[in-house]
N, C-alpha and C positions, 0 to 999 in steps of 0.2 A: 368627579363624582365616582365613588367606589362601587365595585361589583360585590354586593353583599350575598354571596352564595357559597355553599359547600354541596357535595353530593348528599350529605346528610340533612342539612338544615333548609336547604333551598333558598329563595328569594324572599326578602321582607322588605319591599319598597315602602318608603313613607309618601311617595307621589307617584302619579302615573308617568311624570317625566323620568323619574329614577328607574322605574320598571323598564321604559323603552330604551333607556341607556344601557341597562344591566343586560337585557335580552340581546340587543345589538352586539354588545361586547362578547357575550357568551357565543353567539352565532360566529362571530369573527374568529374566536378561539376554539370553535367546535367544541365547546364545553356544555354538556347536558345539564339540565336544571331539574332536580328531583321534585321539588314542590314549590308552592307559592303561598305566602301568608299576606292576605291584604287587609289585615286588621286595621291598618291605619286609614284606610279608604272608607270612611263612615258617614259621608255627608248625604242628606237628602237635599239634592241640588235644586229641585224645583217640584212644586205640587200646584197644578192648576185645577182647583176644583170645578170650575166653570167648564172646563174641557174634560175632566175626569181623566187626567193624565198625571204621571209622577216620574220624575228621574232621579235615580238614586246611584251612589256608589257601591261597588261590589262587596265591600267589607261590612256594610250595614246589616244587621240580622233581621231576619223576616219579622220576628216579633216586634222589634223596635219600628220598622216601617209600618206595620199595621197599627201600632199605637199612634204615630204620628198622622197617618190618614184618617183615623177614627175621630180625630178632632174636628174634622170637616164632614163627618158622617159618611165616610167612604172606606173601601178596602180593596186589597188585591185578593181576589177570590181563590187563593189556594191555601191548603192546610197541611203542609209536610211535617213529618215527625220532627220533634226537638226544635221548634221555631226559635226558642230562646237562644240557642247556640248556632243554628244554621244561618250562615250568611247568604245574601242574595247570589253571590258569585257561585257557592257551593250548590244552592238550589238550581241555578241555571245550568251548571256543569253537569249535574246529575239528572235533571229533569225530575226532581222529587215531587211527590204529590201525596195526598191524604184522602180521608173518607169522602170529602166533598167533590172529589174528582168526577164522580158520576153526573153530578148536577151542573158543574161549572167548567170542567175540563182541566187541563194542565197549564203550567206556566207558559208553554209555547203559544197558548191561544191569547195570551195578554202582553206578550212582548211586541212593542211596535218600533224599537230601535235599540241597537247595542253599539258600544264601544269596545273593541277589542285589540289587544297588542298581540302581534303575530311573532313567530318564532325568531324573525330577523330583526325585531324591535320596532317594526312599522305599526303605527296606531291607525286603525281604520274604523270607519263608521259605517253601518248598516241600518236600513230603515231611517227613521226620523223621530219627531216628537208630536206628531199629530196622527190621529187615528186613521184618516183617509190619505195614507201615504202609500202609494202603489208604484213608485218609481224603482227601476232596477230590480236585481235578483233578491230574493228573500234569503240572504245569507244568515240571518239570525238562527233560522232552524237547523243550519250546519253546525253552528257552535253550541247550541242548546243540547245538553246530554253527551257532549264530546269528552267530558271530564278533563278539560284543560289540555287535551293532547293536540288541538289544532290552533289554539290561541288561548289567551287569557283574558276573560271578560272583565273589564274595569268599570263599566257603567252600563245602565240599562234604563230604558223608559217603558212604562207600562201603561196600559188603558186599565181604569178602575171600574168599580161598581159601587152603587149606594149600599150602605149597610142595611140588610133586611130589617123590616119592622119586628119580626118575631121569628124564631126558629124552635121547632120542637122535634123531639126523637121518640119513637115507639119501637117495640120489638115484639118477636114472637119466639118462643122456645120450641125447637123442633125435635121430633121423636127420633129422626135419623136424617141422613143427608138426602136421602130420596124425598122424605117429607119437605125438607127445606127446598129441594129443586121445584116441587110441585107449587110450594107457596111463593117462591121466587117467579115462577112462571105466570102466576095469577097477578102478582104485582105488575109486570111487565106488560101483561095483556090488559091491563086495566087503564083508566084515564088518569091515574096518578102521575105526578111528576116530582118524585123525590130528588133532593140533592145529595142524599146519601143512601146507598144500597149496599150494605155490607153483610157478610156472612161470616161468623167467627166461631171458634171454639178455642178460646185462648185461656180462660180462667186465671189470668194473671201472667206475669213475665216468666215464671218458671213452672208452666204446667206439666203434669206427668204425661207420659206417652199415652196416646190414644190407640186402641186396637183398631186396625184398618176397617173392621167390620162396623166399628162404632159400638159394639157389645163388649161386656166385660169378658175377659178371657178366662178360661177355666183355670182355677186356683189362684187367680190374681185377686188383690185386696184393693187395687187401684179402681176408683170410680171415675169414669170419663166425664170430662166437664160437658154441659149441655151444648147443642149446636143453636146458635142464635142468629135470626135474621133481624137486622137492624135497618129502619128506614128513617130518613130525616127530611123534614119538610121547611121551607124558609120562604118568607114573603110578607104579604100583608096578613094581618090577624085574621081577617075573614076568609081568605084563601087557605090559610094554614089549618083553620079550625074545620073547614070543608073537607080537606084532605085527610085530617086525622079522623073524621067520622067515616070517611070512605075506606081508610086503611083498617080501622076497627072491624068493619064488616067482613074484611078478608082475614081477621084473626091476629092482626098487629095491633094489640090494645094494651100492651104493657108499657108503662113509661120507661124511657131509656135515656142513656147519655152516650158519649163515645169515648168514655174513660177507658174502655177495652184497648184503645188504639195507643194511648200512652203506656198502659201496663205491658202491652206486647213489646213495644220498642224499648222499654226499660230493662228487658232481659239481656243477659250477658252472652248467650249462646248466639252463633252466627245465624243471621237471617238469610234464608234463600228466597229467591224470586222466580216465580214462573209465570208465564203469559200463555193463555189459551184463548179459544173462541170462547164467548160467554156461554154458548149453547153446549160447550164441553166441560164447563166448570165442575159440575157434581161429579162427573167421570174422573176428572183430575183429582179431586179432593178424596175420592175412594183410594187413591194410591198414596195418600199422605197420612202418616200415622203419628205426626207431631202436631203441637198447637199451631194454629193458622189463623190469619185474618184475610179475608179475600174481599176485592172490590167486585162484588157479585154482577153488577151491571157492565163491568169492563173487562172481566176475565183475567184479572191479576191476582196472583196468590202470593202471600208472603208466610213463610213457614220456617220452623227451626229444627235443627238437629239431624236433618237428612239431606241427600242430594236433591236437587230440583226434581220435582215430578215430570217437568216437561222441559226440554231445552229451551233455554232463553239466550242463546248465543247470537251476537250481531253478526250480520253478512261480513265475514272476515275479509274477503277479496275487496269489496267496495271500500271498507274501512282502511285497508292497507293502500289503496289507491289515493284516498284522501289524504292519508298521513304523508305519502310521498310528494303530494301536490303542495300541501301547505307547511310542512315541516320536514324537507328532505334530509336534513342533517341530524334529525331526532333530537333536537335541543329540548324540546318539551317532554313531559312525561308519556310513556307509551300508550297507544290506543288501547282501550280495553277490549280484550278479545276473549 
């Protein structure tokens, strides 16, 4: 079985066995691997609607998995950017998420089992295929978000949810960031339970620069895009109707979609990410003068064209220790620091 790798192209295994063989040989030769293409691993291995679980290979795209699950009225409750091209392996490697993160959580919350090929070619399993699996260490959370630097995820088992009966979005245009902060606080203090709670000033994928003050700069002809708070509600029709009525009483009464999300990620400029305490969100946004989309309930800000407003660096010492333990020869791509 050949080792299909160069420092430029990386590995393109056709099967998991081929990947384990190739990595074992790379480790024996101390040959680093630059990248992995798991496009051949696209099977939905198992879907048990009665147990609300599904097992799939890492090359399957998020959109294709959702399409297959929807046939039986279920879904994996995550909505990362670009689901048509994002594979499950990339989703897990980056711990990507989208607007519904506030109500449903991240992919970490839905993984109950993983199969991972380690740097030396060993194939390991962590977790299982049933929801009530509590045996052993929860190694899945170690590999999720590690960007393939500790092991290559080749298969995952997820717990699922029923598709909601209905989902609706409403928004409010805010006069300023401070106004948005007051409205956001009112939503959080209410008895509303939104699945989406986003604040954005995107105006499309290539918005003009916004003055930090939110006001038009002297002598500038650029009109800043509005600051918009978006809420989304999902569930039974009766429950959603009640929440929409309650949201309207707070000023969130304009029909909305989450098209801003796709427009933002369609831009060409580099997206920066910053994580802050939700209570410090408005303060952080005052320091950003470029288009942004913020997960207002989680304290996560995505913006363009400037360095992160708040440092989002991982704990370097801890990550280096993990790398030394799981990949001491540095066969896999470097840990993201």
